[in-house]
C-alpha positions, 0 to 999 in steps of 0.5 A: 693535476689540479682539481676542476670544479664548476661554479654554477650561478644564476640570479645571485644563487649558487648551486652547492653539493653536500660532500664530506660534511661540507657544502662544495662546488660540484666537480667538473664532469659530475652528473647534475640534475640540470644542464649547464653552459660552461664558460672559461673561468679562473683558478682558486686555491690551486683548483681550476674553476669553470663558470657555468650557467644552468638551464632551469625552468624555475628560480632555484630558491633552495640554492645558497645565496651567493653573498652568504658563501664567503662567510659560511662555515659549512662551505668548503674553502674552494667554494668560498674562494671561488665566489669571492673571485667572482665579486667585482671590485669597483675602482675610480680614476680622475682625469684632470686636464690642463689644456692638452695635458693630463695629470698622471701620478706615480704610486709607491704602493698598491697594484700600480706601484712604480708606474704612471697612472691616473689618480684614483682608488677603490670604492669603499663599501658605503660610497658611490663612484662619484663620491669616491673620486672626490674623496680620492682626489682630496686624499691623494692630491689635496684638492677639491673636485669642483665639477665631475663628468662620467666619461666611461665605465670599463671592466677588465680582468687584470693579469694575475688576479681572478676577479674583474675590476669595474672602473668609473672614469671621471673628467674632473675640474679641481679647485687648485693646480698647486697639488699637495701629494699624499707622500704615503701613497704617491711619489710624484705627479706630472702633466703629460701630453695625452700621447705620452700619457697613453704610452707611459701608463700600464693601466688599460682603464687609463689608456682607454680613457686617454684614447677617448680624450684624444678623440675629443681633442683631435690630432693636436693632442700629442 
């Protein structure tokens, strides 16, 4: 039977117990010096992790900073893995239109390998989302973003991944239509009517963004 733990967090601080010479997550059901509200969680290193918010009358300055735990030698492997799983991953997608058609690409690696998706990728450590979408368009499509408009910000937990992704979706105007694909990342690109694009993609971020565009365009966007 899988071990069960609580990840107790508030305002960037995590409650850890000293056990067997390590700093570890408290076991679910163990006696705590405060009350908690437990929410469903995820698995980390084969253990069941429930997320818990504590009821406190002060800020727990003595708890461990969440950002330090993944690199803290004293922390148990499960504690490090659980905290890493709760750190959101930031991604961007570029929505490029040609009339009532949207540009879709098919990746040959990564999470979206083999299926149609909007161009985009992960935000790097030193950039903001808008800078990221411009970089991704330049790298993947060989084009320059002339204008970008933030359509929506979405969050999802993808099947098979413990962490959540936050996606920034930008409507982008490019400087060229003759795209130069990065063949180390993309196999092909195509312009799809919005209805077909929504059917073809498995990315929920792309589906929702296309839905917003269809609503803007009205009933002819098929």
